[in-house]
C-alpha positions in Angstrom: 4.5 8.7 -11.5 8.2 8.4 -12.2 10.7 5.5 -11.7 10.0 5.0 -7.9 10.4 3.9 -5.3 6.9 4.8 -4.2 4.9 5.4 -1.0 1.2 4.4 -0.9 -1.3 5.5 1.6 -4.7 3.7 1.6 -7.7 4.5 3.8 -10.6 2.1 4.2 -14.3 3.0 4.7 -13.8 3.0 8.5 -11.0 5.6 8.4 -8.2 3.1 9.1 -5.0 4.0 7.2 -2.2 1.8 5.9 1.0 3.3 4.6 3.7 1.4 2.8 6.9 2.9 1.7 9.9 2.0 -0.5 7.8 0.2 -3.1 9.9 -0.5 -6.2 8.6 0.1 -9.7 7.9 -3.4 -11.2 5.6 -4.3 -14.0 3.4 -7.4 -13.8 4.7 -8.3 -10.3 2.5 -8.9 -7.2 4.1 -7.5 -4.0 3.0 -8.2 -0.4 2.3 -5.2 1.7 3.5 -4.6 5.3 0.0 -4.5 6.8 -3.6 -5.7 6.6 -6.8 -3.9 7.4 -9.0 -5.5 10.1 -12.4 -6.9 9.1 -14.2 -3.9 10.5 -16.7 -3.4 13.3 
């Protein structure tokens, strides 16, 4: 994937999309994203 930074696009089962950009390459580190999916219908 290369050295980063990365952009991730995630789609849930309802078609909602979250995109997060400028994610640095870090091993063994938890990062908080900029969004959260709703709980669904």
